A tleap script that builds the chain and sets N, CA, C and O, in Angstrom:
source leaprc.protein.ff14SB
mol = sequence {
  NMET LEU PHE SER LEU ALA GLY GLY CYS THR
  ASN THR LYS ILE THR VAL THR ARG ALA VAL
  VAL LEU LEU GLY GLY SER GLY ALA GLY SER
  GLY GLY GLY GLY SER GLY GLY LEU ASP PRO
  GLN PHE ALA TYR CYS TYR GLU ALA ILE GLU
  ALA GLY TYR GLY PRO TYR TYR GLN GLY GLN
  ASP PRO GLU TYR SER TRP TYR THR ASP SER
  ASP SER ASP GLY VAL VAL CYS CGLU
}
set mol.1.N position { 17.174 -19.714 6.292 }
set mol.1.CA position { 15.816 -20.217 6.203 }
set mol.1.C position { 15.498 -20.673 4.785 }
set mol.1.O position { 14.965 -21.766 4.596 }
set mol.2.N position { 15.817 -19.852 3.781 }
set mol.2.CA position { 15.538 -20.239 2.398 }
set mol.2.C position { 16.312 -21.496 2.009 }
set mol.2.O position { 15.789 -22.366 1.313 }
set mol.3.N position { 17.553 -21.585 2.462 }
set mol.3.CA position { 18.360 -22.745 2.101 }
set mol.3.C position { 17.801 -24.015 2.719 }
set mol.3.O position { 17.835 -25.070 2.086 }
set mol.4.N position { 17.287 -23.938 3.943 }
set mol.4.CA position { 16.709 -25.140 4.556 }
set mol.4.C position { 15.419 -25.550 3.848 }
set mol.4.O position { 15.136 -26.742 3.734 }
set mol.5.N position { 14.634 -24.587 3.374 }
set mol.5.CA position { 13.415 -24.898 2.628 }
set mol.5.C position { 13.736 -25.515 1.275 }
set mol.5.O position { 13.011 -26.390 0.802 }
set mol.6.N position { 14.816 -25.066 0.652 }
set mol.6.CA position { 15.181 -25.559 -0.668 }
set mol.6.C position { 16.023 -26.829 -0.596 }
set mol.6.O position { 16.347 -27.398 -1.639 }
set mol.7.N position { 16.381 -27.283 0.576 }
set mol.7.CA position { 17.259 -28.437 0.739 }
set mol.7.C position { 16.760 -29.696 0.053 }
set mol.7.O position { 17.576 -30.483 -0.428 }
set mol.8.N position { 15.466 -29.916 -0.012 }
set mol.8.CA position { 14.911 -31.109 -0.639 }
set mol.8.C position { 14.647 -30.960 -2.127 }
set mol.8.O position { 14.172 -31.903 -2.761 }
set mol.9.N position { 14.936 -29.821 -2.691 }
set mol.9.CA position { 14.676 -29.571 -4.104 }
set mol.9.C position { 15.875 -29.955 -4.960 }
set mol.9.O position { 17.018 -29.896 -4.508 }
set mol.10.N position { 15.602 -30.348 -6.203 }
set mol.10.CA position { 16.703 -30.666 -7.114 }
set mol.10.C position { 17.306 -29.402 -7.704 }
set mol.10.O position { 18.501 -29.378 -8.001 }
set mol.11.N position { 16.532 -28.376 -7.878 }
set mol.11.CA position { 17.024 -27.100 -8.383 }
set mol.11.C position { 17.110 -26.159 -7.187 }
set mol.11.O position { 16.092 -25.626 -6.745 }
set mol.12.N position { 18.302 -25.951 -6.666 }
set mol.12.CA position { 18.438 -25.161 -5.441 }
set mol.12.C position { 18.983 -23.766 -5.688 }
set mol.12.O position { 19.487 -23.131 -4.761 }
set mol.13.N position { 18.892 -23.279 -6.907 }
set mol.13.CA position { 19.317 -21.911 -7.179 }
set mol.13.C position { 18.310 -20.972 -6.535 }
set mol.13.O position { 17.111 -21.063 -6.801 }
set mol.14.N position { 18.787 -20.082 -5.698 }
set mol.14.CA position { 17.923 -19.133 -5.000 }
set mol.14.C position { 18.323 -17.730 -5.423 }
set mol.14.O position { 19.487 -17.345 -5.312 }
set mol.15.N position { 17.361 -16.978 -5.904 }
set mol.15.CA position { 17.597 -15.595 -6.285 }
set mol.15.C position { 16.820 -14.701 -5.325 }
set mol.15.O position { 15.616 -14.876 -5.132 }
set mol.16.N position { 17.514 -13.754 -4.735 }
set mol.16.CA position { 16.887 -12.850 -3.778 }
set mol.16.C position { 17.000 -11.429 -4.312 }
set mol.16.O position { 18.075 -10.988 -4.718 }
set mol.17.N position { 15.880 -10.721 -4.307 }
set mol.17.CA position { 15.893 -9.309 -4.682 }
set mol.17.C position { 15.290 -8.502 -3.544 }
set mol.17.O position { 14.414 -8.979 -2.821 }
set mol.18.N position { 15.755 -7.309 -3.400 }
set mol.18.CA position { 15.226 -6.425 -2.355 }
set mol.18.C position { 13.903 -5.831 -2.808 }
set mol.18.O position { 13.729 -5.470 -3.972 }
set mol.19.N position { 12.990 -5.740 -1.881 }
set mol.19.CA position { 11.692 -5.126 -2.167 }
set mol.19.C position { 11.836 -3.619 -2.222 }
set mol.19.O position { 12.655 -3.043 -1.506 }
set mol.20.N position { 11.059 -2.991 -3.053 }
set mol.20.CA position { 11.014 -1.535 -3.125 }
set mol.20.C position { 9.871 -1.086 -2.231 }
set mol.20.O position { 8.722 -1.475 -2.438 }
set mol.21.N position { 10.186 -0.270 -1.240 }
set mol.21.CA position { 9.178 0.213 -0.309 }
set mol.21.C position { 8.972 1.693 -0.561 }
set mol.21.O position { 9.914 2.481 -0.497 }
set mol.22.N position { 7.728 2.066 -0.847 }
set mol.22.CA position { 7.390 3.465 -1.072 }
set mol.22.C position { 6.663 3.995 0.153 }
set mol.22.O position { 5.680 3.411 0.609 }
set mol.23.N position { 7.148 5.089 0.668 }
set mol.23.CA position { 6.505 5.713 1.821 }
set mol.23.C position { 5.840 6.997 1.386 }
set mol.23.O position { 6.386 7.738 0.568 }
set mol.24.N position { 4.669 7.265 1.924 }
set mol.24.CA position { 3.977 8.510 1.620 }
set mol.24.C position { 4.617 9.653 2.363 }
set mol.24.O position { 5.399 9.453 3.293 }
set mol.25.N position { 4.282 10.834 1.952 }
set mol.25.CA position { 4.827 12.011 2.600 }
set mol.25.C position { 4.854 13.139 1.604 }
set mol.25.O position { 4.179 13.082 0.575 }
set mol.26.N position { 5.626 14.165 1.899 }
set mol.26.CA position { 5.678 15.298 0.994 }
set mol.26.C position { 6.246 14.868 -0.343 }
set mol.26.O position { 7.292 14.223 -0.413 }
set mol.27.N position { 5.551 15.229 -1.391 }
set mol.27.CA position { 5.976 14.890 -2.732 }
set mol.27.C position { 5.402 13.584 -3.232 }
set mol.27.O position { 5.312 13.395 -4.445 }
set mol.28.N position { 5.011 12.678 -2.367 }
set mol.28.CA position { 4.458 11.401 -2.812 }
set mol.28.C position { 3.054 11.615 -3.322 }
set mol.28.O position { 2.279 12.372 -2.738 }
set mol.29.N position { 2.732 10.960 -4.393 }
set mol.29.CA position { 1.377 11.054 -4.921 }
set mol.29.C position { 1.068 12.391 -5.541 }
set mol.29.O position { -0.098 12.782 -5.608 }
set mol.30.N position { 2.065 13.096 -5.992 }
set mol.30.CA position { 1.820 14.426 -6.527 }
set mol.30.C position { 0.990 14.413 -7.798 }
set mol.30.O position { 0.546 15.462 -8.263 }
set mol.31.N position { 0.776 13.215 -8.369 }
set mol.31.CA position { -0.030 13.121 -9.572 }
set mol.31.C position { -1.510 13.289 -9.312 }
set mol.31.O position { -2.283 13.451 -10.256 }
set mol.32.N position { -1.930 13.256 -8.045 }
set mol.32.CA position { -3.327 13.455 -7.726 }
set mol.32.C position { -4.214 12.298 -8.137 }
set mol.32.O position { -5.397 12.495 -8.413 }
set mol.33.N position { -3.674 11.115 -8.183 }
set mol.33.CA position { -4.477 9.947 -8.553 }
set mol.33.C position { -4.496 9.759 -10.041 }
set mol.33.O position { -3.771 10.427 -10.778 }
set mol.34.N position { -5.335 8.842 -10.481 }
set mol.34.CA position { -5.475 8.614 -11.887 }
set mol.34.C position { -4.341 7.839 -12.523 }
set mol.34.O position { -4.275 7.750 -13.749 }
set mol.35.N position { -3.441 7.272 -11.723 }
set mol.35.CA position { -2.317 6.536 -12.278 }
set mol.35.C position { -2.724 5.140 -12.714 }
set mol.35.O position { -1.948 4.457 -13.383 }
set mol.36.N position { -3.921 4.702 -12.351 }
set mol.36.CA position { -4.388 3.392 -12.728 }
set mol.36.C position { -4.041 2.319 -11.714 }
set mol.36.O position { -4.601 1.225 -11.772 }
set mol.37.N position { -3.140 2.596 -10.792 }
set mol.37.CA position { -2.754 1.632 -9.775 }
set mol.37.C position { -3.266 2.066 -8.428 }
set mol.37.O position { -4.095 2.970 -8.319 }
set mol.38.N position { -2.758 1.406 -7.396 }
set mol.38.CA position { -3.124 1.787 -6.042 }
set mol.38.C position { -2.484 3.115 -5.692 }
set mol.38.O position { -1.396 3.440 -6.169 }
set mol.39.N position { -3.161 3.870 -4.866 }
set mol.39.CA position { -2.585 5.115 -4.389 }
set mol.39.C position { -1.488 4.790 -3.384 }
set mol.39.O position { -1.548 3.755 -2.721 }
set mol.40.N position { -0.481 5.662 -3.261 }
set mol.40.CA position { 0.567 5.410 -2.269 }
set mol.40.C position { -0.012 5.494 -0.865 }
set mol.40.O position { -0.955 6.247 -0.620 }
set mol.41.N position { 0.546 4.730 0.044 }
set mol.41.CA position { 0.060 4.739 1.427 }
set mol.41.C position { 0.712 5.887 2.180 }
set mol.41.O position { 1.935 6.031 2.179 }
set mol.42.N position { -0.106 6.690 2.814 }
set mol.42.CA position { 0.365 7.792 3.635 }
set mol.42.C position { 0.211 7.403 5.097 }
set mol.42.O position { -0.564 6.502 5.418 }
set mol.43.N position { 0.929 8.063 5.979 }
set mol.43.CA position { 0.844 7.764 7.405 }
set mol.43.C position { -0.525 8.147 7.971 }
set mol.43.O position { -1.025 7.489 8.883 }
set mol.44.N position { -1.126 9.200 7.436 }
set mol.44.CA position { -2.410 9.687 7.947 }
set mol.44.C position { -3.308 10.081 6.776 }
set mol.44.O position { -2.829 10.455 5.705 }
set mol.45.N position { -4.607 9.990 7.000 }
set mol.45.CA position { -5.571 10.354 5.965 }
set mol.45.C position { -5.408 11.787 5.494 }
set mol.45.O position { -5.537 12.060 4.300 }
set mol.46.N position { -5.128 12.707 6.404 }
set mol.46.CA position { -5.025 14.100 5.982 }
set mol.46.C position { -3.929 14.276 4.934 }
set mol.46.O position { -4.033 15.153 4.076 }
set mol.47.N position { -2.869 13.442 4.994 }
set mol.47.CA position { -1.807 13.518 3.991 }
set mol.47.C position { -2.303 13.005 2.637 }
set mol.47.O position { -1.983 13.575 1.594 }
set mol.48.N position { -3.085 11.929 2.664 }
set mol.48.CA position { -3.646 11.393 1.421 }
set mol.48.C position { -4.602 12.399 0.800 }
set mol.48.O position { -4.576 12.617 -0.411 }
set mol.49.N position { -5.440 13.007 1.619 }
set mol.49.CA position { -6.416 13.990 1.137 }
set mol.49.C position { -5.700 15.201 0.543 }
set mol.49.O position { -6.082 15.690 -0.520 }
set mol.50.N position { -4.649 15.690 1.236 }
set mol.50.CA position { -3.888 16.837 0.726 }
set mol.50.C position { -3.232 16.540 -0.621 }
set mol.50.O position { -3.045 17.439 -1.440 }
set mol.51.N position { -2.883 15.260 -0.845 }
set mol.51.CA position { -2.258 14.857 -2.106 }
set mol.51.C position { -3.297 14.523 -3.186 }
set mol.51.O position { -2.936 14.157 -4.304 }
set mol.52.N position { -4.588 14.649 -2.848 }
set mol.52.CA position { -5.643 14.433 -3.829 }
set mol.52.C position { -6.214 13.026 -3.863 }
set mol.52.O position { -6.872 12.660 -4.837 }
set mol.53.N position { -5.980 12.222 -2.825 }
set mol.53.CA position { -6.493 10.853 -2.772 }
set mol.53.C position { -7.676 10.747 -1.823 }
set mol.53.O position { -7.921 11.634 -1.006 }
set mol.54.N position { -8.422 9.618 -1.950 }
set mol.54.CA position { -9.552 9.344 -1.078 }
set mol.54.C position { -10.818 9.968 -1.630 }
set mol.54.O position { -10.748 10.721 -2.600 }
set mol.55.N position { -11.950 9.689 -1.060 }
set mol.55.CA position { -12.165 8.748 0.034 }
set mol.55.C position { -12.083 7.298 -0.448 }
set mol.55.O position { -12.164 7.022 -1.645 }
set mol.56.N position { -11.921 6.378 0.509 }
set mol.56.CA position { -11.841 4.952 0.221 }
set mol.56.C position { -12.998 4.245 0.911 }
set mol.56.O position { -13.298 4.514 2.074 }
set mol.57.N position { -13.643 3.342 0.187 }
set mol.57.CA position { -14.840 2.670 0.686 }
set mol.57.C position { -14.549 1.206 1.005 }
set mol.57.O position { -13.883 0.504 0.243 }
set mol.58.N position { -15.063 0.767 2.147 }
set mol.58.CA position { -14.896 -0.613 2.578 }
set mol.58.C position { -15.518 -1.559 1.553 }
set mol.58.O position { -16.646 -1.343 1.110 }
set mol.59.N position { -14.781 -2.607 1.177 }
set mol.59.CA position { -15.273 -3.577 0.225 }
set mol.59.C position { -15.093 -3.170 -1.234 }
set mol.59.O position { -15.333 -3.975 -2.134 }
set mol.60.N position { -14.674 -1.933 -1.477 }
set mol.60.CA position { -14.479 -1.459 -2.851 }
set mol.60.C position { -13.032 -1.088 -3.128 }
set mol.60.O position { -12.498 -1.403 -4.191 }
set mol.61.N position { -12.396 -0.415 -2.171 }
set mol.61.CA position { -11.045 0.100 -2.372 }
set mol.61.C position { -10.054 -0.623 -1.471 }
set mol.61.O position { -10.252 -0.661 -0.257 }
set mol.62.N position { -8.980 -1.203 -2.037 }
set mol.62.CA position { -7.982 -1.871 -1.201 }
set mol.62.C position { -7.310 -0.908 -0.221 }
set mol.62.O position { -6.843 -1.320 0.840 }
set mol.63.N position { -7.265 0.365 -0.581 }
set mol.63.CA position { -6.642 1.361 0.294 }
set mol.63.C position { -7.394 1.538 1.615 }
set mol.63.O position { -6.834 2.044 2.588 }
set mol.64.N position { -8.663 1.121 1.647 }
set mol.64.CA position { -9.469 1.258 2.866 }
set mol.64.C position { -8.750 0.645 4.062 }
set mol.64.O position { -8.781 1.212 5.154 }
set mol.65.N position { -8.106 -0.502 3.873 }
set mol.65.CA position { -7.466 -1.199 4.988 }
set mol.65.C position { -6.200 -0.503 5.476 }
set mol.65.O position { -5.675 -0.863 6.529 }
set mol.66.N position { -5.700 0.480 4.740 }
set mol.66.CA position { -4.499 1.195 5.153 }
set mol.66.C position { -4.783 2.190 6.280 }
set mol.66.O position { -3.855 2.605 6.974 }
set mol.67.N position { -6.019 2.572 6.471 }
set mol.67.CA position { -6.369 3.649 7.397 }
set mol.67.C position { -7.408 3.171 8.414 }
set mol.67.O position { -8.026 2.123 8.232 }
set mol.68.N position { -7.593 3.946 9.483 }
set mol.68.CA position { -8.536 3.598 10.546 }
set mol.68.C position { -9.873 4.292 10.295 }
set mol.68.O position { -9.933 5.506 10.101 }
set mol.69.N position { -10.935 3.502 10.301 }
set mol.69.CA position { -12.291 4.037 10.137 }
set mol.69.C position { -12.829 4.328 11.528 }
set mol.69.O position { -13.563 3.519 12.096 }
set mol.70.N position { -12.467 5.475 12.076 }
set mol.70.CA position { -12.784 5.787 13.474 }
set mol.70.C position { -14.272 5.944 13.752 }
set mol.70.O position { -14.706 5.738 14.886 }
set mol.71.N position { -15.072 6.306 12.738 }
set mol.71.CA position { -16.508 6.421 12.977 }
set mol.71.C position { -17.281 5.209 12.458 }
set mol.71.O position { -18.512 5.193 12.491 }
set mol.72.N position { -16.559 4.196 11.979 }
set mol.72.CA position { -17.145 2.923 11.537 }
set mol.72.C position { -18.259 3.063 10.509 }
set mol.72.O position { -19.238 2.316 10.538 }
set mol.73.N position { -18.105 4.028 9.596 }
set mol.73.CA position { -19.138 4.214 8.574 }
set mol.73.C position { -18.786 3.557 7.239 }
set mol.73.O position { -19.521 3.696 6.261 }
set mol.74.N position { -17.660 2.843 7.204 }
set mol.74.CA position { -17.249 2.168 5.978 }
set mol.74.C position { -16.517 3.055 4.987 }
set mol.74.O position { -16.284 2.654 3.846 }
set mol.75.N position { -16.153 4.262 5.414 }
set mol.75.CA position { -15.450 5.195 4.553 }
set mol.75.C position { -14.275 5.780 5.336 }
set mol.75.O position { -14.428 6.179 6.490 }
set mol.76.N position { -13.090 5.830 4.697 }
set mol.76.CA position { -11.929 6.472 5.321 }
set mol.76.C position { -11.423 7.573 4.399 }
set mol.76.O position { -11.725 7.590 3.206 }
set mol.77.N position { -10.662 8.476 4.961 }
set mol.77.CA position { -10.087 9.603 4.236 }
set mol.77.C position { -11.158 10.401 3.502 }
set mol.77.O position { -11.027 10.728 2.323 }
set mol.78.N position { -12.214 10.702 4.241 }
set mol.78.CA position { -13.335 11.446 3.650 }
set mol.78.C position { -13.218 12.928 3.914 }
set mol.78.O position { -14.077 13.700 3.487 }
savepdb mol mol.pdb
quit
């Protein structure tokens, strides 16, 4: 696919790197937040809360979209 997209280009050098995927779970996020970046994504809110993350507010925190707002109050991992 990449080669067909680059076929019309004069510079066809293609460099591919593997993405680093971080999964939440035991040991992840042990810093308790404050790292200055996004919090790691956990499979469930209770895992994020146990690691010291949350709550996340709709329209303010990018992490909000990682979780389901089951009561539709605009807050997850509360």
